[in-house]
N, C-alpha and C positions, 0 to 999 in steps of 0.2 A: 290386674294381677298382680303378686307377689313371687319373689327368689322363697325359695323353702331349701332347706338341710334334710339331704338323705342318707340311707344308708352306711353310703360311702363312706362317710365321717365317724361312723362308731368303729372307735378303737383310735382312731388318726390325731383326728383335735387338732389340725396343723395349726389353726388362729388366723391364719396369713389374715384372711377374709374380713376378719375384725378390725383391723388394722383401719382400712378404706372404706368401710362404711360412714357414709357422710351424717345418718342418723341413730347410728347404735342399738342400732336394733335384732342384736346378737343375746342370747342367754345360753351359760354354761351349766351341763351336764357333768355326769360323773367321765364322763368317758365317750362325749360329742357333744355339737353344736345345735343349737334353734335359731331361725329367725321369726320374729312374731309379725306375722301378716299385715295385719291393721297397721305397725310401725313402717313396715318396706315400704318405701318410694320408688318401685322397681326401676332401680338405674340401672341397674346388673353391672354396676363395678364388682362388687365381688364373685361373681360366677368364675370371671379367668384367672383369680389369683387362687381357689384352692386347688392342691396338687394331688388331691383324689377324686377333683370332678364331682364333688357331692353336692352343689350349690346351681339348681335347678330351677326355671321359670313351672309358675305351675300349673300352667295352660299344658304341659305337657303329658300323652295319656300314660294312666294309672299311679300318679304321684296324690290321689285324694289321699292315702293313706297318710302319708307322709305331711301332708297339709293338716291332718289332724295331728299330727305327734306333736307336729311344731307349734300349732296353737296352743295344746295342749300347755305342755311344757316349758313355752314360754311366757304362763304366767304363773310358776310356780317357781324356775331355776334363776337365779340371779343374772343380773343385766353384766355384758362384758364389754370393755371399752375398747380394753390393749391386748395387745396380743400376748399369750402367757407362754408357760413352756410348754410343748408338745410333749407328749406320752415317746418316750426314750426306745419303743420299739415302735411307730407312726409306721415308718418304713415298711415293715414284717408286716402290716396290715393293710398296708394301703393296698392293694389288687385284689383284696378278698372277697368272694361273693358270700352271702347270707347269713351277716352278720346280724341280722335284724334280731334273732332270739338273745345278743350280747345286752343290747339296748338296758344301760340302766336307769332306774328313773331317779334315782338319786339327783341332786341339786350338785354343783360344782364349787364349785371355791368362790368364784367373780372374781370382778376388779380387787 
């Protein structure tokens, strides 16, 4: 099992999760983060840190697509080990649904 980042992170990108990860398995895209599934040690400390509740175990039903997305982009995006600045409108996006179409494939700045 691994934890993955889901649609709820898009345009929020709070990054509180990054600070608590003991294995630095977060990768930054332009408008969301992903977890590298092979690096995640399933400790679960990141899940309660996410204000958007975007981090879930991959064993939950219906998350296969998000496991694929996390796997794909964690290979291309830069690793992030420190909390950066969240978008100024993150709170406006936090509880919105249907954000998948907004997912940018562009990498973030990284550390």
